[in-house]
Backbone as XML, in Angstrom:
<?xml version="1.0"?>
<chain id="A" units="angstrom">
  <residue number="1" name="MET">
    <atom name="N" x="69.240" y="87.863" z="95.047"/>
    <atom name="CA" x="70.331" y="88.616" z="95.632"/>
    <atom name="C" x="71.593" y="88.295" z="94.827"/>
  </residue>
  <residue number="2" name="LYS">
    <atom name="N" x="72.221" y="89.345" z="94.313"/>
    <atom name="CA" x="73.417" y="89.153" z="93.490"/>
    <atom name="C" x="74.709" y="89.342" z="94.271"/>
  </residue>
  <residue number="3" name="PHE">
    <atom name="N" x="74.712" y="90.296" z="95.202"/>
    <atom name="CA" x="75.927" y="90.633" z="95.936"/>
    <atom name="C" x="75.632" y="90.745" z="97.423"/>
  </residue>
  <residue number="4" name="VAL">
    <atom name="N" x="76.617" y="90.359" z="98.240"/>
    <atom name="CA" x="76.545" y="90.535" z="99.689"/>
    <atom name="C" x="77.897" y="91.074" z="100.128"/>
  </residue>
  <residue number="5" name="CYS">
    <atom name="N" x="77.892" y="92.151" z="100.894"/>
    <atom name="CA" x="79.138" y="92.736" z="101.390"/>
    <atom name="C" x="79.122" y="92.708" z="102.911"/>
  </residue>
  <residue number="6" name="THR">
    <atom name="N" x="80.138" y="92.080" z="103.510"/>
    <atom name="CA" x="80.225" y="91.970" z="104.967"/>
    <atom name="C" x="81.676" y="92.085" z="105.404"/>
  </residue>
  <residue number="7" name="ASP">
    <atom name="N" x="81.855" y="92.077" z="106.728"/>
    <atom name="CA" x="83.211" y="91.926" z="107.233"/>
    <atom name="C" x="83.504" y="90.420" z="107.299"/>
  </residue>
  <residue number="8" name="MET">
    <atom name="N" x="84.564" y="90.027" z="107.975"/>
    <atom name="CA" x="85.013" y="88.641" z="107.932"/>
    <atom name="C" x="84.549" y="87.804" z="109.127"/>
  </residue>
  <residue number="9" name="TRP">
    <atom name="N" x="83.512" y="88.244" z="109.804"/>
    <atom name="CA" x="83.014" y="87.507" z="110.953"/>
    <atom name="C" x="82.512" y="86.144" z="110.484"/>
  </residue>
  <residue number="10" name="LYS">
    <atom name="N" x="82.969" y="85.087" z="111.124"/>
    <atom name="CA" x="82.673" y="83.721" z="110.691"/>
    <atom name="C" x="81.173" y="83.449" z="110.604"/>
  </residue>
  <residue number="11" name="GLN">
    <atom name="N" x="80.400" y="83.955" z="111.555"/>
    <atom name="CA" x="78.962" y="83.714" z="111.535"/>
    <atom name="C" x="78.308" y="84.329" z="110.291"/>
  </residue>
  <residue number="12" name="TYR">
    <atom name="N" x="78.755" y="85.515" z="109.886"/>
    <atom name="CA" x="78.236" y="86.112" z="108.648"/>
    <atom name="C" x="78.538" y="85.201" z="107.463"/>
  </residue>
  <residue number="13" name="MET">
    <atom name="N" x="79.751" y="84.733" z="107.418"/>
    <atom name="CA" x="80.174" y="83.902" z="106.294"/>
    <atom name="C" x="79.381" y="82.597" z="106.239"/>
  </residue>
  <residue number="14" name="ASN">
    <atom name="N" x="79.104" y="82.013" z="107.412"/>
    <atom name="CA" x="78.312" y="80.782" z="107.457"/>
    <atom name="C" x="76.890" y="81.014" z="106.953"/>
  </residue>
  <residue number="15" name="VAL">
    <atom name="N" x="76.256" y="82.079" z="107.427"/>
    <atom name="CA" x="74.878" y="82.378" z="107.011"/>
    <atom name="C" x="74.817" y="82.656" z="105.510"/>
  </residue>
  <residue number="16" name="ILE">
    <atom name="N" x="75.768" y="83.401" z="105.005"/>
    <atom name="CA" x="75.777" y="83.710" z="103.574"/>
    <atom name="C" x="75.967" y="82.441" z="102.757"/>
  </residue>
  <residue number="17" name="ALA">
    <atom name="N" x="76.853" y="81.559" z="103.204"/>
    <atom name="CA" x="77.069" y="80.296" z="102.500"/>
    <atom name="C" x="75.785" y="79.467" z="102.463"/>
  </residue>
  <residue number="18" name="GLU">
    <atom name="N" x="75.023" y="79.499" z="103.546"/>
    <atom name="CA" x="73.778" y="78.725" z="103.622"/>
    <atom name="C" x="72.622" y="79.403" z="102.890"/>
  </residue>
  <residue number="19" name="GLN">
    <atom name="N" x="72.468" y="80.705" z="103.073"/>
    <atom name="CA" x="71.271" y="81.405" z="102.610"/>
    <atom name="C" x="71.431" y="82.148" z="101.281"/>
  </residue>
  <residue number="20" name="ALA">
    <atom name="N" x="72.644" y="82.438" z="100.894"/>
    <atom name="CA" x="72.866" y="83.213" z="99.666"/>
    <atom name="C" x="74.055" y="82.660" z="98.896"/>
  </residue>
  <residue number="21" name="SER">
    <atom name="N" x="74.068" y="81.362" z="98.715"/>
    <atom name="CA" x="75.229" y="80.715" z="98.098"/>
    <atom name="C" x="75.461" y="81.159" z="96.651"/>
  </residue>
  <residue number="22" name="GLY">
    <atom name="N" x="74.419" y="81.648" z="95.992"/>
    <atom name="CA" x="74.580" y="82.099" z="94.617"/>
    <atom name="C" x="75.067" y="83.529" z="94.487"/>
  </residue>
  <residue number="23" name="ALA">
    <atom name="N" x="75.095" y="84.253" z="95.590"/>
    <atom name="CA" x="75.519" y="85.654" z="95.559"/>
    <atom name="C" x="77.038" y="85.761" z="95.614"/>
  </residue>
  <residue number="24" name="VAL">
    <atom name="N" x="77.546" y="86.813" z="95.026"/>
    <atom name="CA" x="78.973" y="87.111" z="95.131"/>
    <atom name="C" x="79.192" y="87.734" z="96.503"/>
  </residue>
  <residue number="25" name="HIS">
    <atom name="N" x="80.095" y="87.124" z="97.287"/>
    <atom name="CA" x="80.372" y="87.612" z="98.638"/>
    <atom name="C" x="81.582" y="88.531" z="98.573"/>
  </residue>
  <residue number="26" name="ILE">
    <atom name="N" x="81.369" y="89.782" z="98.917"/>
    <atom name="CA" x="82.424" y="90.790" z="98.887"/>
    <atom name="C" x="82.823" y="91.106" z="100.322"/>
  </residue>
  <residue number="27" name="LEU">
    <atom name="N" x="84.109" y="90.967" z="100.617"/>
    <atom name="CA" x="84.618" y="91.285" z="101.953"/>
    <atom name="C" x="85.065" y="92.742" z="101.973"/>
  </residue>
  <residue number="28" name="ASP">
    <atom name="N" x="84.766" y="93.419" z="103.066"/>
    <atom name="CA" x="85.107" y="94.839" z="103.125"/>
    <atom name="C" x="86.623" y="95.034" z="103.155"/>
  </residue>
  <residue number="29" name="ARG">
    <atom name="N" x="87.053" y="96.078" z="102.492"/>
    <atom name="CA" x="88.482" y="96.346" z="102.309"/>
    <atom name="C" x="89.218" y="96.527" z="103.636"/>
  </residue>
  <residue number="30" name="TYR">
    <atom name="N" x="88.601" y="97.198" z="104.584"/>
    <atom name="CA" x="89.261" y="97.456" z="105.866"/>
    <atom name="C" x="89.732" y="96.152" z="106.508"/>
  </residue>
  <residue number="31" name="HIS">
    <atom name="N" x="88.844" y="95.178" z="106.623"/>
    <atom name="CA" x="89.200" y="93.942" z="107.309"/>
    <atom name="C" x="90.176" y="93.082" z="106.501"/>
  </residue>
  <residue number="32" name="VAL">
    <atom name="N" x="90.042" y="93.105" z="105.195"/>
    <atom name="CA" x="90.991" y="92.371" z="104.355"/>
    <atom name="C" x="92.390" y="92.956" z="104.531"/>
  </residue>
  <residue number="33" name="MET">
    <atom name="N" x="92.503" y="94.285" z="104.470"/>
    <atom name="CA" x="93.808" y="94.923" z="104.614"/>
    <atom name="C" x="94.367" y="94.777" z="106.025"/>
  </residue>
  <residue number="34" name="LYS">
    <atom name="N" x="93.493" y="94.762" z="107.023"/>
    <atom name="CA" x="93.948" y="94.554" z="108.394"/>
    <atom name="C" x="94.558" y="93.165" z="108.538"/>
  </residue>
  <residue number="35" name="LYS">
    <atom name="N" x="93.882" y="92.148" z="108.010"/>
    <atom name="CA" x="94.422" y="90.777" z="108.067"/>
    <atom name="C" x="95.754" y="90.704" z="107.323"/>
  </residue>
  <residue number="36" name="PHE">
    <atom name="N" x="95.819" y="91.327" z="106.172"/>
    <atom name="CA" x="97.045" y="91.350" z="105.383"/>
    <atom name="C" x="98.180" y="92.011" z="106.166"/>
  </residue>
  <residue number="37" name="GLY">
    <atom name="N" x="97.903" y="93.173" z="106.740"/>
    <atom name="CA" x="98.913" y="93.889" z="107.527"/>
    <atom name="C" x="99.361" y="93.111" z="108.746"/>
  </residue>
  <residue number="38" name="ASP">
    <atom name="N" x="98.411" y="92.463" z="109.424"/>
    <atom name="CA" x="98.757" y="91.643" z="110.593"/>
    <atom name="C" x="99.677" y="90.499" z="110.199"/>
  </residue>
  <residue number="39" name="LYS">
    <atom name="N" x="99.387" y="89.856" z="109.076"/>
    <atom name="CA" x="100.198" y="88.721" z="108.626"/>
    <atom name="C" x="101.591" y="89.186" z="108.200"/>
  </residue>
  <residue number="40" name="ILE">
    <atom name="N" x="101.663" y="90.312" z="107.491"/>
    <atom name="CA" x="102.970" y="90.871" z="107.104"/>
    <atom name="C" x="103.790" y="91.174" z="108.353"/>
  </residue>
  <residue number="41" name="ASN">
    <atom name="N" x="103.157" y="91.766" z="109.344"/>
    <atom name="CA" x="103.854" y="92.109" z="110.579"/>
    <atom name="C" x="104.334" y="90.856" z="111.304"/>
  </residue>
  <residue number="42" name="GLN">
    <atom name="N" x="103.523" y="89.812" z="111.314"/>
    <atom name="CA" x="103.908" y="88.554" z="111.955"/>
    <atom name="C" x="105.128" y="87.942" z="111.260"/>
  </residue>
  <residue number="43" name="VAL">
    <atom name="N" x="105.098" y="87.887" z="109.938"/>
    <atom name="CA" x="106.223" y="87.329" z="109.182"/>
    <atom name="C" x="107.474" y="88.177" z="109.394"/>
  </residue>
  <residue number="44" name="ARG">
    <atom name="N" x="107.319" y="89.505" z="109.373"/>
    <atom name="CA" x="108.455" y="90.404" z="109.580"/>
    <atom name="C" x="109.091" y="90.171" z="110.940"/>
  </residue>
  <residue number="45" name="ALA">
    <atom name="N" x="108.258" y="90.021" z="111.985"/>
    <atom name="CA" x="108.771" y="89.800" z="113.339"/>
    <atom name="C" x="109.484" y="88.450" z="113.438"/>
  </residue>
  <residue number="46" name="GLU">
    <atom name="N" x="108.913" y="87.420" z="112.825"/>
    <atom name="CA" x="109.552" y="86.097" z="112.839"/>
    <atom name="C" x="110.897" y="86.137" z="112.121"/>
  </residue>
  <residue number="47" name="GLU">
    <atom name="N" x="110.931" y="86.791" z="110.975"/>
    <atom name="CA" x="112.183" y="86.903" z="110.222"/>
    <atom name="C" x="113.218" y="87.718" z="110.990"/>
  </residue>
  <residue number="48" name="ALA">
    <atom name="N" x="112.790" y="88.774" z="111.663"/>
    <atom name="CA" x="113.709" y="89.595" z="112.456"/>
    <atom name="C" x="114.329" y="88.766" z="113.572"/>
  </residue>
  <residue number="49" name="ARG">
    <atom name="N" x="113.514" y="87.961" z="114.242"/>
    <atom name="CA" x="114.047" y="87.090" z="115.308"/>
    <atom name="C" x="115.054" y="86.090" z="114.744"/>
  </residue>
  <residue number="50" name="GLN">
    <atom name="N" x="114.711" y="85.496" z="113.605"/>
    <atom name="CA" x="115.605" y="84.511" z="112.996"/>
    <atom name="C" x="116.912" y="85.162" z="112.549"/>
  </residue>
  <residue number="51" name="MET">
    <atom name="N" x="116.824" y="86.352" z="111.962"/>
    <atom name="CA" x="118.035" y="87.044" z="111.528"/>
    <atom name="C" x="118.919" y="87.397" z="112.718"/>
  </residue>
  <residue number="52" name="LYS">
    <atom name="N" x="118.303" y="87.798" z="113.817"/>
    <atom name="CA" x="119.065" y="88.122" z="115.024"/>
    <atom name="C" x="119.779" y="86.877" z="115.542"/>
  </residue>
  <residue number="53" name="GLN">
    <atom name="N" x="119.082" y="85.741" z="115.555"/>
    <atom name="CA" x="119.696" y="84.485" z="115.997"/>
    <atom name="C" x="120.843" y="84.079" z="115.080"/>
  </residue>
  <residue number="54" name="ASP">
    <atom name="N" x="120.714" y="84.388" z="113.792"/>
    <atom name="CA" x="121.748" y="84.030" z="112.820"/>
    <atom name="C" x="122.899" y="85.029" z="112.784"/>
  </residue>
  <residue number="55" name="GLY">
    <atom name="N" x="122.817" y="86.088" z="113.599"/>
    <atom name="CA" x="123.906" y="87.042" z="113.710"/>
    <atom name="C" x="123.854" y="88.216" z="112.748"/>
  </residue>
  <residue number="56" name="TYR">
    <atom name="N" x="122.737" y="88.408" z="112.062"/>
    <atom name="CA" x="122.608" y="89.549" z="111.151"/>
    <atom name="C" x="122.243" y="90.807" z="111.922"/>
  </residue>
  <residue number="57" name="GLU">
    <atom name="N" x="122.564" y="91.954" z="111.319"/>
    <atom name="CA" x="122.182" y="93.231" z="111.921"/>
    <atom name="C" x="120.652" y="93.360" z="111.896"/>
  </residue>
  <residue number="58" name="PRO">
    <atom name="N" x="120.087" y="94.190" z="112.752"/>
    <atom name="CA" x="118.620" y="94.293" z="112.845"/>
    <atom name="C" x="118.008" y="95.116" z="111.710"/>
  </residue>
  <residue number="59" name="VAL">
    <atom name="N" x="118.167" y="94.656" z="110.484"/>
    <atom name="CA" x="117.714" y="95.409" z="109.313"/>
    <atom name="C" x="116.186" y="95.498" z="109.232"/>
  </residue>
  <residue number="60" name="LEU">
    <atom name="N" x="115.477" y="94.560" z="109.837"/>
    <atom name="CA" x="114.013" y="94.585" z="109.772"/>
    <atom name="C" x="113.374" y="95.509" z="110.798"/>
  </residue>
  <residue number="61" name="LYS">
    <atom name="N" x="114.182" y="96.027" z="111.719"/>
    <atom name="CA" x="113.641" y="96.941" z="112.720"/>
    <atom name="C" x="113.143" y="98.209" z="112.024"/>
  </residue>
  <residue number="62" name="ASN">
    <atom name="N" x="111.962" y="98.666" z="112.416"/>
    <atom name="CA" x="111.330" y="99.867" z="111.841"/>
    <atom name="C" x="111.076" y="99.752" z="110.337"/>
  </residue>
  <residue number="63" name="SER">
    <atom name="N" x="110.753" y="98.556" z="109.877"/>
    <atom name="CA" x="110.539" y="98.361" z="108.440"/>
    <atom name="C" x="109.081" y="98.127" z="108.065"/>
  </residue>
  <residue number="64" name="ARG">
    <atom name="N" x="108.192" y="98.151" z="109.028"/>
    <atom name="CA" x="106.795" y="97.790" z="108.766"/>
    <atom name="C" x="106.185" y="98.604" z="107.627"/>
  </residue>
  <residue number="65" name="TRP">
    <atom name="N" x="106.286" y="99.933" z="107.699"/>
    <atom name="CA" x="105.631" y="100.771" z="106.695"/>
    <atom name="C" x="106.331" y="100.704" z="105.346"/>
  </residue>
  <residue number="66" name="CYS">
    <atom name="N" x="107.598" y="100.358" z="105.338"/>
    <atom name="CA" x="108.290" y="100.173" z="104.061"/>
    <atom name="C" x="107.672" y="99.012" z="103.287"/>
  </residue>
  <residue number="67" name="LEU">
    <atom name="N" x="107.171" y="98.033" z="104.015"/>
    <atom name="CA" x="106.578" y="96.861" z="103.386"/>
    <atom name="C" x="105.102" y="97.053" z="103.054"/>
  </residue>
  <residue number="68" name="LEU">
    <atom name="N" x="104.434" y="97.928" z="103.769"/>
    <atom name="CA" x="102.992" y="98.089" z="103.587"/>
    <atom name="C" x="102.604" y="99.213" z="102.627"/>
  </residue>
  <residue number="69" name="LYS">
    <atom name="N" x="103.430" y="100.245" z="102.538"/>
    <atom name="CA" x="103.091" y="101.393" z="101.691"/>
    <atom name="C" x="103.398" y="101.114" z="100.225"/>
  </residue>
  <residue number="70" name="ARG">
    <atom name="N" x="102.694" y="101.821" z="99.365"/>
    <atom name="CA" x="103.061" y="101.805" z="97.955"/>
    <atom name="C" x="104.410" y="102.496" z="97.799"/>
  </residue>
  <residue number="71" name="ARG">
    <atom name="N" x="105.188" y="102.016" z="96.874"/>
    <atom name="CA" x="106.538" y="102.564" z="96.676"/>
    <atom name="C" x="106.515" y="104.071" z="96.436"/>
  </residue>
  <residue number="72" name="GLU">
    <atom name="N" x="105.539" y="104.557" z="95.663"/>
    <atom name="CA" x="105.494" y="105.993" z="95.354"/>
    <atom name="C" x="105.098" y="106.841" z="96.559"/>
  </residue>
  <residue number="73" name="ASN">
    <atom name="N" x="104.592" y="106.224" z="97.619"/>
    <atom name="CA" x="104.200" y="106.965" z="98.821"/>
    <atom name="C" x="105.243" y="106.910" z="99.939"/>
  </residue>
  <residue number="74" name="LEU">
    <atom name="N" x="106.352" y="106.224" z="99.702"/>
    <atom name="CA" x="107.389" y="106.121" z="100.724"/>
    <atom name="C" x="108.116" y="107.448" z="100.899"/>
  </residue>
  <residue number="75" name="THR">
    <atom name="N" x="108.503" y="107.734" z="102.132"/>
    <atom name="CA" x="109.364" y="108.884" z="102.384"/>
    <atom name="C" x="110.770" y="108.534" z="101.914"/>
  </residue>
  <residue number="76" name="THR">
    <atom name="N" x="111.645" y="109.506" z="101.875"/>
    <atom name="CA" x="113.032" y="109.247" z="101.477"/>
    <atom name="C" x="113.672" y="108.234" z="102.417"/>
  </residue>
  <residue number="77" name="LYS">
    <atom name="N" x="113.453" y="108.401" z="103.708"/>
    <atom name="CA" x="114.013" y="107.484" z="104.701"/>
    <atom name="C" x="113.476" y="106.062" z="104.496"/>
  </residue>
  <residue number="78" name="GLN">
    <atom name="N" x="112.190" y="105.949" z="104.208"/>
    <atom name="CA" x="111.590" y="104.634" z="103.986"/>
    <atom name="C" x="112.103" y="103.999" z="102.692"/>
  </residue>
  <residue number="79" name="THR">
    <atom name="N" x="112.357" y="104.813" z="101.679"/>
    <atom name="CA" x="112.904" y="104.305" z="100.422"/>
    <atom name="C" x="114.291" y="103.723" z="100.648"/>
  </residue>
  <residue number="80" name="VAL">
    <atom name="N" x="115.106" y="104.409" z="101.433"/>
    <atom name="CA" x="116.444" y="103.910" z="101.769"/>
    <atom name="C" x="116.322" y="102.595" z="102.536"/>
  </residue>
  <residue number="81" name="LYS">
    <atom name="N" x="115.417" y="102.547" z="103.500"/>
    <atom name="CA" x="115.215" y="101.342" z="104.305"/>
    <atom name="C" x="114.779" y="100.175" z="103.421"/>
  </residue>
  <residue number="82" name="LEU">
    <atom name="N" x="113.858" y="100.422" z="102.495"/>
    <atom name="CA" x="113.406" y="99.372" z="101.588"/>
    <atom name="C" x="114.556" y="98.870" z="100.724"/>
  </residue>
  <residue number="83" name="SER">
    <atom name="N" x="115.408" y="99.770" z="100.251"/>
    <atom name="CA" x="116.579" y="99.363" z="99.462"/>
    <atom name="C" x="117.493" y="98.463" z="100.275"/>
  </residue>
  <residue number="84" name="GLU">
    <atom name="N" x="117.685" y="98.802" z="101.547"/>
    <atom name="CA" x="118.497" y="97.956" z="102.435"/>
    <atom name="C" x="117.872" y="96.573" z="102.582"/>
  </residue>
  <residue number="85" name="LEU">
    <atom name="N" x="116.562" y="96.534" z="102.755"/>
    <atom name="CA" x="115.868" y="95.255" z="102.908"/>
    <atom name="C" x="116.004" y="94.394" z="101.661"/>
  </residue>
  <residue number="86" name="LEU">
    <atom name="N" x="115.856" y="95.020" z="100.510"/>
    <atom name="CA" x="115.896" y="94.270" z="99.256"/>
    <atom name="C" x="117.272" y="93.685" z="98.964"/>
  </residue>
  <residue number="87" name="GLN">
    <atom name="N" x="118.325" y="94.251" z="99.543"/>
    <atom name="CA" x="119.665" y="93.694" z="99.361"/>
    <atom name="C" x="119.763" y="92.291" z="99.955"/>
  </residue>
  <residue number="88" name="TYR">
    <atom name="N" x="118.952" y="91.991" z="100.968"/>
    <atom name="CA" x="118.990" y="90.679" z="101.606"/>
    <atom name="C" x="118.275" y="89.611" z="100.789"/>
  </residue>
  <residue number="89" name="THR">
    <atom name="N" x="117.509" y="90.013" z="99.781"/>
    <atom name="CA" x="116.781" y="89.033" z="98.972"/>
    <atom name="C" x="117.586" y="88.567" z="97.773"/>
  </residue>
  <residue number="90" name="GLN">
    <atom name="N" x="118.723" y="89.189" z="97.530"/>
    <atom name="CA" x="119.508" y="88.841" z="96.342"/>
    <atom name="C" x="120.623" y="87.888" z="96.661"/>
  </residue>
</chain>
């Protein structure tokens, strides 16, 4: 067996590690991107709370898709929002 493709369920990963340790384990894109999106959203929410406590305007509100989409797929409104967000990193 050369390749194994699964989702990220821990039991799958354990069995593959035991029974197919020489195979390349490929994680399905849906679950990888879901974990990535969840983590981005968590960090965004934490930063928004911290910025609010520090007295900054709510610039992170409604910014989720600006952070997740490819730049070329952003709407005009999202492009403006992303530009506003990037001003805080400089």
